[in-house]
C-alpha positions as CSV (number, residue, x, y, z in Angstrom):
1,M,53.2,35.5,21.3
2,L,49.7,34.8,22.4
3,G,47.8,37.5,24.3
4,F,46.3,35.9,27.3
5,S,43.2,37.2,29.0
6,K,43.3,37.7,32.8
7,A,41.3,34.5,33.2
8,E,43.8,32.5,31.1
9,I,46.7,33.9,33.0
10,L,45.0,33.0,36.3
11,I,44.4,29.5,35.0
12,F,48.1,29.0,34.2
13,I,49.2,30.5,37.6
14,L,46.8,28.2,39.5
15,T,47.9,25.3,37.4
16,L,51.6,25.9,38.0
17,I,51.1,26.5,41.7
18,L,49.2,23.3,41.9
19,V,52.0,21.4,40.1
20,L,54.6,22.9,42.4
21,L,52.5,22.0,45.5
22,I,51.9,18.5,44.2
23,F,55.6,17.8,43.6
24,D,56.8,19.6,46.6
25,I,54.5,17.9,49.1
26,S,54.2,14.4,47.5
27,F,57.6,14.0,45.9
28,G,59.8,16.9,47.1
29,T,60.9,17.7,43.6
30,Q,63.9,20.1,43.2
31,F,64.0,22.5,40.3
32,K,67.4,23.8,39.1
33,G,68.4,26.0,36.2
34,V,72.1,26.5,35.6
35,D,74.6,26.9,32.8
36,N,76.8,24.1,34.0
37,F,76.1,21.7,36.8
38,F,78.3,19.1,38.6
39,F,76.7,16.8,41.1
40,P,79.5,15.1,43.1
41,D,79.5,11.5,44.1
42,T,79.1,12.4,47.8
43,A,75.8,14.2,47.2
44,I,72.3,12.8,47.5
45,I,69.0,14.2,46.4
46,R,66.2,12.4,48.2
47,D,63.5,13.3,45.7
48,D,63.0,14.1,42.0
49,L,65.3,16.5,40.2
50,V,64.2,18.7,37.3
51,I,67.2,20.6,35.8
52,A,68.0,22.6,32.7
53,G,71.5,23.7,31.8
54,G,74.4,23.7,29.4
55,N,76.6,20.8,30.5
56,I,75.4,18.5,33.3
57,K,77.5,15.8,35.1
58,L,75.8,13.7,37.7
59,D,78.0,11.5,39.9
60,G,75.8,11.3,43.0
61,I,72.6,9.6,44.0
62,I,69.1,10.7,43.0
63,E,66.4,8.8,44.8
64,G,63.6,9.9,42.5
65,D,63.2,10.7,38.8
66,L,65.5,12.9,36.8
67,I,64.0,15.3,34.2
68,S,66.6,17.4,32.3
69,A,67.1,19.6,29.2
70,S,70.7,20.4,28.4
71,R,73.5,20.5,25.8
72,S,75.1,17.4,27.3
73,L,74.3,15.1,30.2
74,V,76.7,12.6,31.7
75,Q,75.2,10.3,34.3
76,N,77.8,8.4,36.3
77,G,75.9,7.9,39.6
78,L,72.8,6.2,40.7
79,I,69.2,7.1,39.9
80,L,66.5,5.1,41.8
81,G,63.8,6.4,39.5
82,S,63.8,7.0,35.7
83,L,65.9,9.3,33.6
84,N,64.1,11.6,31.1
85,A,66.4,13.8,29.0
86,V,66.5,16.1,26.0
87,S,70.0,16.9,25.0
88,Q,72.6,16.9,22.2
89,D,74.7,14.2,23.9
90,L,73.4,11.8,26.5
91,D,75.8,9.4,28.3
92,V,74.3,6.9,30.7
93,L,77.3,5.4,32.5
94,G,76.0,4.7,35.9
95,T,73.0,2.8,37.2
96,V,69.3,3.7,36.6
97,K,66.8,1.6,38.5
98,G,63.9,2.8,36.2
99,S,63.7,3.5,32.5
100,V,65.8,5.9,30.4
101,R,63.9,8.0,27.8
102,G,66.3,10.0,25.7
103,F,65.7,12.5,22.9
104,A,69.3,13.3,21.8
105,Q,71.5,13.4,18.8
106,N,73.9,10.9,20.4
107,V,72.8,8.4,23.0
108,N,75.6,6.3,24.7
109,V,74.9,3.7,27.3
110,N,77.6,1.9,29.2
111,G,75.9,1.4,32.5
112,K,73.1,-0.6,34.0
113,L,69.4,0.0,33.3
114,E,66.9,-2.1,35.3
115,R,64.0,-1.3,33.0
116,N,63.6,0.0,29.4
117,L,65.5,2.3,27.1
118,I,63.5,4.4,24.7
119,A,65.7,6.5,22.4
120,F,65.1,9.0,19.6
121,G,68.2,10.4,17.9
122,Y,70.8,10.0,15.2
123,A,73.2,7.6,16.8
124,V,72.5,5.1,19.7
125,D,75.5,3.2,21.0
126,I,75.0,0.4,23.5
127,K,78.6,-0.2,24.6
128,P,80.1,-3.6,25.8
129,G,79.7,-2.7,29.5
130,A,76.0,-1.9,29.2
131,E,73.3,-4.1,30.8
132,I,69.6,-3.3,30.0
133,E,67.3,-5.7,31.8
134,K,64.2,-5.2,29.7
135,D,63.5,-3.7,26.2
136,I,65.0,-1.2,23.8
137,T,62.8,0.8,21.6
138,A,64.9,2.9,19.2
139,F,64.2,5.3,16.3
140,C,67.6,6.4,15.0
141,G,70.0,6.7,12.1
142,K,72.6,4.2,13.4
143,M,72.6,1.8,16.3
144,T,75.3,-0.5,17.7
145,L,74.5,-3.0,20.3
146,D,77.6,-4.5,22.0
147,G,76.2,-5.0,25.5
148,K,73.6,-7.2,27.1
149,L,69.9,-6.8,26.5
150,G,67.5,-8.8,28.7
151,G,64.4,-8.1,26.7
152,S,63.5,-7.3,23.1
153,L,64.7,-4.9,20.5
154,K,62.2,-3.0,18.4
155,G,61.9,0.1,16.3
156,S,63.2,1.7,13.1
157,V,66.9,2.1,12.4
158,G,69.0,3.2,9.5
159,E,71.9,0.9,10.2
160,L,71.9,-1.8,12.9
161,V,75.1,-3.5,14.1
162,I,74.8,-6.2,16.8
163,S,77.8,-7.8,18.5
164,G,76.2,-8.3,21.9
165,I,73.5,-10.5,23.5
166,V,69.7,-10.1,23.0
167,N,67.8,-12.5,25.3
168,K,64.5,-12.1,23.5
169,D,63.2,-11.1,20.1
170,I,64.3,-8.5,17.6
171,S,61.6,-6.9,15.5
172,V,62.9,-3.9,13.5
173,E,62.8,-2.1,10.2
174,A,66.2,-1.1,8.9
175,D,68.2,-0.2,5.8
176,K,71.1,-2.4,6.8
177,I,71.6,-5.0,9.5
178,T,74.9,-6.7,10.4
179,L,75.3,-9.5,13.0
180,M,78.9,-9.8,14.1
181,P,80.5,-13.1,15.0
182,T,80.0,-12.4,18.8
183,A,76.2,-11.7,18.3
184,T,73.8,-13.9,20.2
185,I,70.0,-13.7,19.8
186,L,68.1,-16.1,22.0
187,G,64.7,-15.2,20.4
188,D,63.5,-14.5,16.9
189,L,65.0,-12.2,14.4
190,K,62.2,-10.5,12.4
191,Y,63.1,-7.6,10.2
192,K,62.0,-5.5,7.2
193,S,64.7,-4.3,4.9
194,K,65.6,-3.9,1.2
195,R,68.3,-6.6,1.6
196,E,69.0,-9.6,3.8
197,A,70.9,-9.1,7.0
198,K,74.6,-9.8,6.9
199,I,75.1,-12.6,9.4
200,E,78.8,-13.3,10.1
201,S,80.1,-16.7,10.9
202,G,79.8,-17.4,14.6
203,A,76.6,-15.3,15.2
204,Q,73.9,-17.3,16.9
205,I,70.1,-17.0,16.5
206,S,68.1,-19.4,18.6
207,G,64.7,-18.6,17.2
208,E,63.5,-18.2,13.6
209,T,64.7,-15.6,11.2
210,V,62.0,-13.8,9.2
211,W,63.0,-11.3,6.5
212,T,60.3,-9.2,4.9
213,K,61.7,-7.5,1.8
214,R,60.9,-3.9,1.4
215,E,59.0,-3.4,-1.8
216,P,60.7,-1.2,-4.5
217,K,57.9,1.4,-4.1
218,E,58.6,1.6,-0.3
219,E,62.3,1.8,-0.9
220,K,61.9,4.7,-3.3
221,K,60.0,6.6,-0.8
222,A,62.5,5.9,1.9
223,K,65.3,7.5,-0.1
224,V,63.7,11.0,-0.3
225,I,63.0,13.4,2.5
226,F,59.5,14.2,1.3
227,S,57.2,11.8,-0.6
228,E,54.7,13.1,-3.1
229,V,51.8,12.3,-0.8
230,A,53.4,14.2,2.1
231,W,53.7,17.4,0.1
232,I,50.0,18.1,0.2
233,P,49.3,17.9,4.0
234,E,52.7,19.3,4.7
235,G,52.1,22.3,2.5
236,L,48.6,22.9,3.9
237,F,49.8,22.7,7.5
238,L,52.7,25.1,6.6
239,L,50.2,27.6,5.0
240,A,47.9,27.4,8.0
241,L,50.7,28.0,10.4
242,M,52.0,31.0,8.3
243,V,48.6,32.6,8.3
244,T,48.3,32.0,12.1
245,G,51.8,33.4,12.6
246,I,51.0,36.6,10.6
247,V,47.8,37.3,12.5
248,L,49.4,36.7,15.9
249,T,52.5,38.8,15.0
250,L,50.3,41.7,13.8
251,L,48.0,41.5,16.8
252,F,50.7,40.9,19.4
253,K,53.9,42.4,18.0
254,K,55.4,43.1,21.4
255,N,54.9,39.5,22.5
256,A,56.3,38.1,19.3
257,Y,59.4,40.2,19.7
258,Q,59.8,39.2,23.3
259,A,59.4,35.5,22.6
260,K,62.0,35.7,19.8
261,Q,64.3,37.7,22.1
262,A,63.9,35.1,24.9
263,I,65.4,32.4,22.6
264,G,68.2,34.7,21.6
265,D,69.0,35.7,25.2
266,S,69.1,32.2,26.5
267,F,68.2,29.3,24.3
268,L,68.8,26.7,27.0
269,K,66.6,28.5,29.5
270,S,63.7,28.5,27.0
271,L,64.3,24.9,26.2
272,G,64.5,23.9,29.9
273,L,61.4,25.9,30.9
274,G,59.4,24.5,28.0
275,F,60.4,21.0,28.8
276,V,59.6,21.2,32.5
277,L,56.2,23.0,31.9
278,M,55.1,20.6,29.1
279,V,55.7,17.7,31.5
280,C,54.2,19.3,34.6
281,I,51.1,21.1,33.2
282,P,49.3,18.0,31.9
283,I,49.8,16.4,35.3
284,A,48.1,19.4,36.9
285,I,45.3,19.3,34.4
286,L,44.8,15.6,35.1
287,V,44.6,16.3,38.8
288,L,42.1,19.1,38.2
289,F,39.9,16.7,36.1
290,L,39.8,14.4,39.2
291,T,38.0,17.0,41.2
292,V,34.5,18.2,40.5
293,I,35.2,21.9,41.1
294,G,38.3,21.9,38.9
295,I,36.8,20.3,35.8
296,P,35.9,23.6,34.0
297,I,39.4,25.1,34.7
298,A,41.0,21.8,33.5
299,I,39.0,22.0,30.2
300,I,40.0,25.6,29.6
301,A,43.6,24.9,30.5
302,F,43.7,21.9,28.2
303,F,42.6,23.9,25.2
304,A,45.1,26.7,26.1
305,Y,47.8,24.1,26.4
306,A,46.9,22.7,22.9
307,V,47.0,26.1,21.4
308,L,50.4,26.8,22.8
309,I,51.7,23.5,21.4
310,Y,50.3,24.4,17.9
311,I,52.0,27.9,17.9
312,A,55.2,26.8,19.6
313,K,57.0,26.7,16.2
314,I,56.4,30.4,15.5
315,P,58.9,32.1,17.9
316,V,61.6,29.5,17.0
317,A,60.9,30.1,13.3
318,T,61.1,33.9,13.8
319,F,64.5,33.5,15.6
320,V,65.9,31.1,12.9
321,G,64.6,33.3,10.0
322,E,66.1,36.4,11.6
323,K,69.5,34.7,11.9
324,I,69.4,33.6,8.2
325,I,68.4,37.1,7.0
326,K,71.2,38.7,9.0
327,A,73.7,36.1,7.7
328,L,72.8,37.1,4.2
329,G,73.9,40.6,4.9
330,K,70.7,42.4,5.9
331,R,71.4,45.5,7.8
332,G,69.2,46.7,10.6
333,E,66.4,44.7,12.3
334,P,64.7,42.3,10.0
335,S,60.9,42.2,9.8
336,L,59.3,39.8,12.3
337,I,56.8,38.6,9.7
338,W,59.4,37.9,7.0
339,S,61.7,36.3,9.5
340,M,58.9,34.1,10.7
341,L,57.8,33.1,7.2
342,L,61.3,32.2,6.2
343,G,61.9,30.3,9.4
344,L,58.8,28.2,9.1
345,V,59.9,27.1,5.6
346,V,63.3,26.2,6.9
347,L,61.9,24.3,9.9
348,T,59.5,22.4,7.6
349,F,62.5,21.0,5.6
350,V,64.6,20.4,8.7
351,L,61.8,18.6,10.6
352,N,61.5,16.1,7.7
353,I,65.1,14.9,7.9
354,R,65.0,11.1,8.4
355,Y,65.9,9.9,11.9
356,L,66.4,13.5,13.2
357,E,62.8,14.7,12.8
358,W,61.7,13.7,16.3
359,P,64.7,15.0,18.3
360,I,64.6,18.3,16.4
361,Y,60.8,18.5,16.7
362,F,60.9,18.2,20.5
363,V,63.7,20.7,20.8
364,V,61.7,23.2,18.7
365,L,58.5,22.4,20.6
366,F,60.0,22.8,24.1
367,T,62.0,25.9,23.1
368,G,59.0,27.6,21.5
369,F,56.7,26.7,24.4
370,G,59.2,28.1,27.0
371,A,59.8,31.3,24.9
372,I,56.1,32.0,24.7
373,L,55.6,31.7,28.4
374,S,58.8,33.7,29.0
375,S,57.4,36.5,26.8
376,Q,54.2,36.6,28.9
377,R,56.3,36.9,32.1
378,R,58.3,39.7,30.5
379,S,55.1,41.5,29.5
380,A,53.6,41.1,33.0
381,S,56.8,42.6,34.6
């Protein structure tokens, strides 16, 4: 999508080589890209694992961190580091010594987490067998907490149902809160909502309960996808991105086609590549900043990285727009520009769906980022 100069291509090559060297020497990171991956309970990875695939099942031991992008991830084994995942369905059923950071439509936890859970998605389910020793930060449409939480619960939830144990405070904003008879909160319950929480007989709250009523004006805004105030910046940003997309598509038509094609050929590969590189490149830039000779390269790489993030929506929008146009009965190959414009409008609406905006945003960002870099590799070959 973006036509790189030789200097920019060299910067990215040096950056990626540096990242691979850093991980390989210091952490021994293993990189895997597969359609479906099963990691048996007898297997051990003595370092970090970065993996992208369709359906991933991990029953073994990972002694470092896990970074993954997949359709589904089921973790039954032991992770000595942290788990970082982007997927449609994320099931944490084993033990994670570090934290779990999940961007998924559905996040299910029925294992043991020795640190924190940070979850962005539609539904978060903390099952009865789950033990989370520290805090939960959640932004989701619905959350059920049946297990044990050693720390605090905070975030923004559509519907919150608690029947488990929370050892510290709860501080959330929610549309609806229900405390079941088995719920135990050993700290304070502080919440902001349009109505008081439903506290069943038998539920225990050791601290104080503070309800901040959501004002009618705030409640009205919460019911709509777009507020009146949001239309102005949203429209200006969309218009600016449309103009940028038109210019880039006209100047680099071949790259635009290849980036769109990369998503069509393998959506998961683009998603996985983008996820891995978006995590790794900033680390390499930081390392370059720490050296005197690498500061100029780091500055240029940082701005190139920022530009890629800004335009990452464009190839995804082109792909989405083309699919819609073909579904409407258009024969032949749709125009890249019209596909891109239609796709940007659709993505603007989709990315403002309450509780789903962040998971969808990251999927779009990672996929577009990976597709752009894939298109550059295709051009070079």
